[in-house]
C-alpha positions as CSV (number, residue, x, y, z in Angstrom):
1,C,12.2,-62.3,-63.3
2,M,13.5,-64.7,-60.6
3,P,15.4,-67.8,-61.9
4,G,13.0,-71.0,-61.8
5,G,10.0,-68.9,-61.3
6,G,9.5,-66.6,-58.3
7,L,5.9,-67.9,-57.4
8,Q,7.4,-71.6,-57.3
9,Y,10.3,-70.5,-55.2
10,L,7.8,-68.4,-52.9
11,A,5.7,-71.6,-52.5
12,T,8.8,-73.7,-51.6
13,L,10.1,-71.2,-49.2
14,R,6.8,-70.9,-47.5
15,E,6.5,-74.8,-47.2
16,R,10.0,-74.9,-45.6
17,E,9.5,-71.8,-43.3
18,P,5.8,-71.6,-42.4
19,G,6.1,-68.9,-39.8
20,C,8.6,-66.6,-41.7
21,P,7.3,-63.4,-43.0
22,I,7.7,-62.7,-46.7
23,V,7.7,-59.5,-48.4
24,T,7.4,-59.7,-52.2
25,I,8.6,-56.7,-54.3
26,T,8.0,-56.6,-57.9
27,G,8.9,-54.1,-60.8
28,L,6.8,-56.0,-63.3
29,G,3.5,-54.7,-62.5
30,G,0.5,-57.0,-62.8
31,G,-1.6,-55.2,-60.1
32,D,-4.2,-57.2,-58.3
33,T,-3.5,-60.4,-60.4
34,M,0.2,-60.4,-59.2
35,R,-0.7,-59.5,-55.8
36,Q,-3.3,-62.4,-55.5
37,A,-0.9,-64.9,-57.0
38,T,1.9,-64.1,-54.5
39,L,-0.3,-64.1,-51.5
40,I,-1.9,-67.5,-52.7
41,A,1.7,-68.7,-53.1
42,G,2.6,-67.8,-49.6
43,A,3.6,-64.1,-49.3
44,T,2.8,-62.0,-46.1
45,A,3.1,-58.7,-48.0
46,F,3.2,-57.5,-51.5
47,L,4.9,-54.2,-52.8
48,E,5.1,-52.6,-56.2
49,K,8.2,-50.5,-57.2
50,P,8.6,-47.9,-56.8
51,I,8.7,-48.6,-53.0
52,R,8.0,-46.1,-50.5
53,A,10.5,-46.2,-47.5
54,K,7.8,-45.5,-45.0
55,Q,5.5,-48.2,-46.4
56,L,8.4,-50.9,-46.2
57,R,9.4,-49.7,-42.8
58,D,5.8,-50.0,-41.4
59,I,5.5,-53.5,-42.8
60,V,8.9,-54.6,-41.3
61,N,7.9,-52.8,-37.9
62,G,4.7,-54.7,-37.9
63,F,6.4,-58.0,-38.2
64,L,9.1,-57.2,-35.6
65,F,6.7,-55.8,-33.0
66,S,3.6,-58.0,-33.5
67,R,5.3,-61.5,-33.0
68,P,7.4,-62.7,-30.3
69,I,11.1,-63.0,-31.2
70,A,12.9,-66.2,-30.4
71,I,16.5,-65.7,-28.9
């Protein structure tokens, strides 16, 4: 469990960096309830362990190739 509460940290991060993609990863389970809570708090994507490398790669590639990158 993240110190200080992961959902609160997520909400604070989203507030400070509104355009930043955030992928949450949990090993705690919680299914749809946890997924909904993280998405409401500001997550862009939600994964449960064990994570499949292809699934994570597809999510990251989606972020990289669907948005302009500031240089």
